[in-house]
C-alpha positions in Angstrom: 48.8 0.2 92.3 49.0 -3.6 91.5 45.8 -5.6 91.6 45.4 -7.7 94.7 43.6 -10.9 93.9 42.2 -13.2 96.5 40.6 -16.7 96.1 37.4 -16.8 98.1 35.1 -19.9 97.9 36.1 -20.7 94.3 33.0 -22.9 93.8 30.7 -19.9 94.5 32.6 -17.6 92.2 32.7 -20.3 89.4 29.0 -20.7 89.7 28.5 -17.0 89.3 30.7 -16.5 86.2 29.2 -19.5 84.5 25.7 -17.9 84.5 24.6 -16.7 81.1 24.8 -13.0 81.9 28.4 -13.2 83.3 29.4 -15.6 80.5 28.1 -13.1 77.9 30.1 -10.2 79.6 33.2 -12.4 79.7 32.8 -13.4 76.0 32.4 -9.8 74.9 35.4 -8.6 77.0 37.5 -11.3 75.3 36.2 -10.2 71.9 36.9 -6.5 72.4 40.1 -7.3 74.4 39.1 -4.9 77.2 39.0 -5.6 80.9 35.6 -6.1 82.4 34.5 -6.7 86.0 31.4 -7.2 88.1 31.7 -4.8 91.0 30.0 -3.2 94.0 26.9 -4.2 95.8 26.2 -7.4 93.9 29.7 -8.8 94.7 29.3 -7.8 98.3 25.9 -9.4 98.7 26.8 -12.5 96.8 29.7 -13.1 99.2 27.6 -12.7 102.3 24.6 -14.6 100.9 22.3 -11.6 100.6 19.8 -11.3 97.7 20.5 -8.5 95.2 18.6 -7.6 92.0 21.0 -5.0 90.7 24.2 -6.0 89.0 26.9 -3.4 88.1 29.7 -4.0 85.6 32.6 -1.7 84.9 34.8 -1.9 81.8 38.0 -0.1 80.9 36.4 1.4 77.8 33.1 2.6 76.4 30.5 1.2 78.9 27.5 2.2 76.7 28.8 0.4 73.6 29.8 -2.6 75.7 26.3 -2.7 77.3 24.6 -2.7 73.9 26.9 -5.5 72.7 26.1 -7.7 75.7 22.4 -7.0 75.4 22.6 -8.1 71.8 24.3 -11.4 72.8 21.5 -12.0 75.4 18.6 -10.8 73.2 17.8 -8.5 76.0 16.5 -5.0 75.8 15.7 -2.3 75.5 19.0 -0.7 76.5 18.5 2.6 78.4 21.4 5.0 77.8 22.4 7.8 80.2 25.0 9.7 78.2 25.5 12.4 80.9 26.7 9.6 83.3 28.3 7.4 80.7 26.1 4.5 81.8 23.7 2.1 80.1 21.1 -0.2 81.7 18.8 -3.1 80.7 16.7 -5.7 82.4 17.8 -9.3 82.2 15.9 -12.5 83.0 12.5 -14.1 82.6 9.6 -11.9 83.9 7.4 -15.0 84.2 9.8 -16.4 86.8 9.4 -14.6 90.1 12.7 -13.2 91.3 14.5 -13.9 88.1 14.7 -10.4 86.6 17.7 -8.3 87.5 18.7 -4.7 86.5 22.0 -4.7 84.8 24.1 -1.6 84.5 27.4 -0.9 82.7 29.8 2.0 83.1 33.2 2.8 81.8 36.0 2.8 84.5 36.6 6.3 85.6 38.4 8.5 88.0 36.9 11.6 89.6 37.9 14.9 91.1 35.6 17.2 93.1 35.3 20.9 93.7 34.6 22.0 97.3 31.1 23.3 96.6 29.6 20.5 94.6 29.1 16.7 94.8 29.2 16.5 91.0 32.7 15.4 90.1 34.9 16.0 87.1 35.1 12.6 85.4 37.6 11.2 83.0 38.3 7.6 81.8 40.3 5.5 84.1 41.3 2.0 85.1 39.7 -0.6 87.4 42.0 0.7 90.2 40.8 4.3 89.7 37.2 3.1 89.8 37.7 1.1 93.0 39.4 4.0 94.7 36.4 6.2 94.1 34.0 3.8 95.8 32.5 4.7 99.2 33.6 1.7 101.2 36.0 -1.2 100.9 33.2 -3.7 100.9 31.7 -1.9 97.9 35.0 -1.8 96.0 35.1 -5.6 95.6 35.2 -6.8 92.0 35.1 -10.1 90.2 37.3 -10.4 87.1 35.6 -11.5 83.9 38.8 -11.6 81.9 40.7 -14.4 80.2 43.5 -15.6 82.5 41.8 -14.3 85.7 38.2 -15.3 85.2 36.4 -15.5 88.5 39.2 -13.9 90.6 38.2 -11.6 93.4 39.9 -8.2 92.9 40.3 -6.6 96.3 43.0 -3.9 96.6 41.7 -2.5 99.9 41.0 -5.6 102.0 37.2 -5.4 101.6 36.9 -9.2 102.0 38.5 -8.9 105.4 36.1 -6.1 106.3 33.2 -8.3 105.3 34.4 -11.0 107.6 34.8 -8.5 110.4 31.5 -6.7 109.7 33.4 -3.4 109.3 32.6 -0.3 107.2 35.8 1.5 106.2 36.6 3.9 103.3 39.2 2.9 100.6 41.0 6.2 100.9 41.3 8.9 103.5 37.7 9.2 105.0 38.0 12.9 105.2 38.6 13.1 101.4 35.9 10.4 100.7 33.2 12.3 102.7 34.2 15.8 101.7 34.1 14.8 98.1 30.6 13.2 98.3 28.9 13.9 101.7 26.1 11.5 100.8 28.5 8.7 101.6 28.2 9.6 105.2 24.4 8.7 105.2 25.3 5.6 103.2 27.7 4.6 106.0 24.8 4.7 108.5 22.5 3.0 106.1 24.8 0.1 105.5 25.6 -0.2 109.2 21.9 -0.5 109.9 21.1 -2.8 107.0 24.0 -5.2 107.3 24.5 -5.0 111.1 28.1 -3.7 110.5 30.2 -1.4 112.7 31.5 1.8 111.3 35.3 1.9 111.7 36.2 4.4 114.4 38.4 6.6 112.2 35.7 6.6 109.6 33.1 7.5 112.2 35.2 10.4 113.5 35.6 11.6 109.9 31.8 11.7 109.6 31.6 13.8 112.7 34.1 16.2 111.3 32.4 16.5 107.9 28.7 16.4 109.0 28.2 20.1 107.9 29.2 19.1 104.4 25.7 17.6 104.1 24.5 21.0 103.2 25.5 20.6 99.6 23.4 17.5 99.2 19.9 17.8 97.8 16.9 17.0 100.0 15.8 14.3 97.5 19.1 12.4 97.9 18.9 12.8 101.7 15.4 11.5 102.0 16.2 8.5 99.7 18.9 7.3 102.1 16.8 8.2 105.1 13.9 6.1 103.8 16.2 3.2 103.3 17.2 3.5 107.0 13.6 3.7 108.0 12.8 0.5 106.1 15.5 -1.4 108.0 14.3 -4.1 110.4 15.3 -2.0 113.4 15.7 1.6 112.2 16.5 2.9 115.7 20.0 1.7 115.2 20.4 4.0 112.2 18.8 7.0 113.9 21.0 6.7 117.0 24.0 6.6 114.7 22.7 9.7 112.8 22.4 11.5 116.1 25.8 10.4 117.5 27.7 11.5 114.4 25.9 14.8 114.0 24.1 14.1 110.7 20.6 14.1 112.0 21.0 17.7 113.3 21.8 18.8 109.7 18.4 17.8 108.1 16.0 16.8 110.9 16.3 19.3 113.8 12.8 18.7 115.0 13.6 15.1 115.7 16.8 16.0 117.6 14.8 18.3 119.8 12.9 15.3 121.2 15.9 14.1 123.1 16.4 14.7 126.8 14.3 14.4 129.9 13.7 17.3 132.2 12.9 17.1 135.9 11.2 19.6 138.3 10.4 19.1 141.9 11.3 15.4 141.5 8.9 15.0 138.6 10.4 14.0 135.3 9.2 12.9 131.9 10.5 10.3 129.5 13.0 11.0 126.8 10.8 11.4 123.8 13.6 10.7 121.3 14.2 7.3 122.6 10.5 6.7 123.2 9.8 7.6 119.5 12.5 5.1 118.4 11.0 2.4 120.5 7.6 3.1 118.9 9.2 3.0 115.5 10.8 -0.3 116.1 7.5 -1.7 117.5 5.7 -0.6 114.3 8.4 -2.3 112.2 7.6 -5.6 113.9 4.1 -5.4 112.6 4.3 -3.5 109.3 6.8 -2.7 106.5 4.7 0.3 105.3 7.1 3.2 104.9 4.5 5.9 105.6 3.2 4.1 108.8 6.8 4.2 110.0 7.0 7.9 109.2 3.8 8.4 111.3 5.6 6.6 114.2 8.6 9.0 113.7 6.4 12.1 113.8 3.6 11.1 116.2 5.2 13.1 119.1 7.2 15.6 117.0 5.4 18.6 118.6 6.0 17.6 122.2 9.0 20.0 122.7 6.8 22.8 121.5 3.9 22.0 123.7 5.8 20.9 126.9 4.6 22.6 130.1 5.0 22.0 133.8 1.8 22.4 135.7 2.2 22.5 139.5 0.3 19.8 141.2 -0.1 17.9 137.9 3.4 17.5 136.3 4.5 17.7 132.7 1.9 18.1 130.0 2.0 18.1 126.2 -1.5 19.4 125.6 -2.4 19.6 121.9 0.8 18.0 120.6 -1.2 15.8 118.3 -2.8 18.7 116.6 0.3 20.8 116.4 2.3 17.8 115.3 -0.2 17.2 112.4 0.3 20.8 111.3 4.1 20.3 111.3 3.9 17.3 109.0 3.5 19.2 105.7 6.3 21.6 106.7 8.7 18.7 107.4 7.6 16.8 104.3 8.1 19.9 102.1 11.6 20.6 103.4 12.7 17.0 102.9 11.0 16.9 99.5 8.9 14.0 100.5 5.6 13.5 98.6 2.9 16.0 99.5 0.0 13.8 98.3 -1.8 10.8 99.8 1.3 9.7 101.7 1.6 13.0 103.5 -2.2 13.1 104.2 -2.0 9.6 105.7 0.9 10.5 108.0 -0.8 13.8 109.0 -4.1 12.0 109.8 -2.4 9.4 112.0 -0.4 12.0 113.9 -3.6 13.9 114.5 -5.5 10.9 115.7 -2.9 8.9 117.6 -4.3 9.8 121.0 -7.9 8.9 120.3 -7.7 5.1 120.7 -5.5 5.5 123.7 -8.2 7.7 125.3 -10.8 5.0 124.6 -8.8 2.5 126.6 -9.0 4.6 129.7 -12.8 5.0 129.8 -15.9 3.0 129.1 -16.0 2.6 125.3 -19.2 4.1 123.9 -20.6 3.4 120.4 -20.6 7.1 119.7 -16.9 7.5 120.4 -16.1 4.5 118.3 -18.3 5.8 115.4 -16.5 9.1 115.4 -13.1 7.4 115.4 -14.1 5.2 112.5 -15.5 8.2 110.6 -12.4 10.4 111.2 -9.9 7.6 110.5 -11.6 6.0 107.6 -9.4 3.5 105.8 -6.5 4.5 108.0 -8.1 2.9 111.1 -6.1 -0.4 110.9 -2.8 1.5 110.6 -3.8 3.8 113.4 -4.4 0.9 115.7 -0.9 -0.6 114.9 0.6 2.8 115.7 -1.3 3.2 119.0 -0.4 -0.3 120.2 3.2 0.4 119.3 3.0 3.6 121.4 2.7 1.6 124.6 6.3 1.6 125.8 5.8 1.7 129.5 8.3 -0.2 131.6 5.5 -0.9 134.1 4.5 -4.3 132.8 1.1 -4.3 134.7 0.2 -1.0 133.2 1.3 -2.1 129.8 -0.7 -5.3 130.0 -3.8 -3.4 131.1 -3.6 -1.0 128.2 -3.1 -3.9 125.7 -6.0 -5.8 127.1 -8.1 -2.6 126.8 -7.0 -2.3 123.2 -8.5 -5.7 122.5 -11.8 -4.4 123.8 -11.5 -1.3 121.6 -10.6 -3.4 118.5 -13.6 -5.7 119.0 -15.8 -2.6 119.5 -14.5 -1.1 116.3 -15.4 -4.3 114.5 -18.9 -4.6 116.0 -19.8 -0.9 115.3 -18.5 -1.0 111.8 -20.5 -4.2 111.0 -23.6 -2.6 112.5 -23.4 1.0 111.4 -21.1 1.1 108.4 -19.6 4.4 109.3 -16.0 3.9 108.0 -15.7 6.5 105.2 -19.5 6.8 105.1 -21.1 9.6 103.2 -24.2 11.0 104.8 -27.3 9.5 103.0 -28.6 13.0 102.3 -26.7 15.2 99.8 -26.7 18.9 99.3 -28.7 18.5 96.2 -31.4 16.6 98.2 -31.6 19.6 100.7 -31.9 22.2 97.9 -34.6 20.2 96.2 -36.6 19.6 99.4 -36.5 23.2 100.4 -36.3 24.8 97.0 -33.2 26.8 98.0 -30.0 27.8 96.3 -26.5 26.9 97.6 -26.1 28.6 101.0 -24.7 28.0 104.6 -28.0 26.4 105.6 -27.2 23.3 103.5 -24.0 22.7 105.4 -25.7 23.2 108.8 -28.3 20.6 108.0 -25.7 18.1 106.7 -23.8 18.6 109.9 -26.8 17.9 112.0 -27.5 14.7 110.1 -23.9 13.5 110.3 -23.7 14.1 114.0 -27.0 12.4 114.6 -25.7 9.3 112.8 -22.4 9.3 114.6 -24.1 9.8 118.0 -26.5 7.0 117.3 -29.6 9.2 117.4 -30.6 7.9 114.0 -29.4 4.9 111.9 -27.2 5.4 108.9 -30.2 5.1 106.6 -31.8 7.4 104.1 -35.4 7.3 105.4 -34.4 8.4 108.9 -32.0 11.0 107.6 -34.6 12.4 105.2 -37.1 12.9 108.1 -34.3 14.6 110.2 -33.5 16.9 107.3 -37.1 18.0 107.2 -37.4 18.6 110.9 -34.0 20.4 111.0 -34.9 22.7 108.2 -38.2 23.7 109.9 -36.2 24.5 113.1 -33.9 26.6 111.1 -36.7 28.6 109.6 -37.3 27.0 106.2 -40.4 25.0 105.1 -39.9 22.0 102.9 -41.7 21.9 99.5 -41.0 18.2 99.0 -42.1 16.1 101.9 -41.5 12.6 100.5 -38.3 11.2 99.2 -38.7 10.3 95.5 
């Protein structure tokens, strides 16, 4: 296949190849007399004016040795070598200058062949044409020549520059082959469509539908990596709708798919919780770029299908969906190989608590209810309030405005109570050791009972969150439970 070379904004391409990194690559290519190209995402993003901190180069030769030679020219390093993949990587730029450090990766041009049951290809050395053919989309197969005689020329055998202009995602080769060989490319299609605001070419989209089942050979880690990139888009509902339409979401996130649909009985219906959840997710994205808060938005109503009931005279109910949903979070995280540490705990806590602030907007807000919410939410309280405000998706503007105004009351109450009572993440001022010392007892259930009484008294406003009052309540409670203190004064 002959190289197709297009001239696109020569001034821009000239400015790129004159930069020290590209000049060093071009000089080394000339010295070794082997073809070298910048390729992939960097070229795409440069052409559309999108920032990119990863630059990939492909050479028709030993990519590792070439990387080491270029790093030496630039006094860069260290060079990280990945022999199994035939790649080498180093960082280039000045760490003292914000935004000036880029990750640079080199690989030898290659061609690939796949077996039906694996996404790991058989790889052998190839040409730039072979390398471009194996790319996922035409817009990612664009290359810039760094070779004498064609320096700065855009190498585009598949019309990727036209697809950039049209905002179109299309595979270089037959999409059925592209997606069957590496099914992860289907998720990448959705991700790029969401990130770039592009449209997936209809034949390409149909091929995704036909090959959706092939996702079963992809590891959960690789799936959640692409999924998280979709979730981090400005409006991830676009990506989730595409995932549903092409059948991919069903393959790895069936619980989310079950949210779709609205049922009606006796003229009483409920909202489609799939689209409601996506609206909540988009609302959260307008306020926060926190990935795990966005996951909490995705999962906040995840148990509604399992708790849905129709009660005559009342309508549809989802009693306990917040508790059941919280219990589902670890299972979903474990299956998707998402972290099971603080991030999972954070999501689980927000799912469990997401109805609490809403309930406060419907009644008179008491200090006691606010203290308990502050205590249970701890440092997650601010994120919880973002989620709960985002959860107001009613099309009834008067109702929506009323809830939002009530939220302002709740927010002020949270602030006032916290300043006064200091109950966010508070530890009761009386410890188990204090109780054992005061009553001369060994560890037993009684200690936990006394601590619970003190905690509840503070949260209910019976006593202040102060040690002196808590100490006296400890003594009184112990006597009521049948033990006499041997230490009456705190010392």
